[in-house]
C-alpha positions in Angstrom: -5.7 -22.3 -8.1 -2.2 -21.1 -7.5 -3.0 -17.5 -8.6 -5.9 -17.4 -6.1 -3.5 -18.4 -3.3 -1.0 -15.7 -4.4 -3.8 -13.2 -4.5 -5.0 -14.0 -1.1 -1.5 -13.9 0.4 -0.9 -10.5 -1.3 -4.1 -9.2 0.1 -3.2 -10.4 3.6 0.2 -8.8 3.3 -1.3 -5.5 2.2 -3.8 -5.5 5.0 -1.0 -6.3 7.5 1.2 -3.4 6.3 -1.6 -0.9 6.3 -2.7 -2.0 9.8 0.8 -2.1 11.4 2.6 0.7 9.6 0.4 3.0 7.8 -2.3 3.4 10.5 0.3 4.8 12.9 2.4 6.7 10.3 3.7 10.0 11.7 4.4 11.3 8.2 0.8 10.8 7.4 -0.2 12.8 10.4 2.3 15.6 9.5 1.0 15.8 6.0 -2.6 16.0 7.2 -1.8 18.8 9.6 0.2 20.7 7.0 -2.0 20.2 3.8 -5.3 19.1 5.2 -7.1 16.4 3.3 -5.0 16.8 0.1 -3.9 13.2 -0.5 -1.9 13.7 -3.6 1.1 14.9 -1.7 1.0 12.0 0.7 0.4 9.6 -2.1 3.5 10.9 -3.9 5.6 10.6 -0.7 4.4 7.0 -0.1 5.1 5.9 -3.7 8.5 7.5 -4.0 10.1 7.7 -0.6 8.4 5.3 1.9 9.7 1.7 1.9 6.3 0.5 3.1 4.6 2.3 0.2 7.0 0.6 -2.2 6.2 -2.8 -0.7 2.5 -2.0 -1.1 3.1 -1.2 -4.8 4.9 -4.5 -5.3 2.0 -6.5 -3.7 -0.4 -4.5 -5.9 1.4 -5.6 -9.0 0.9 -9.2 -7.9 -2.8 -8.6 -7.6 -2.9 -7.2 -11.1 -1.1 -10.3 -12.5 -3.5 -12.6 -10.6 -6.5 -10.9 -12.0 -5.3 -11.3 -15.6 -4.6 -15.0 -15.2 -7.9 -16.0 -13.6 
């Protein structure tokens, strides 16, 4: 049961980060203007340089662990 709670809290944290930070990200807007709908450049930026993107990756790791223990 504990892994389901961790999974739920991770999903809520991810949703909150996406809604609060990523939805209003100016870097995202700049990348879209400069490169169009090419998401690989933005994805690389988020994974390597953005602190919010790094937090999202950590929460994602928790989801993967929860899936394997259920």
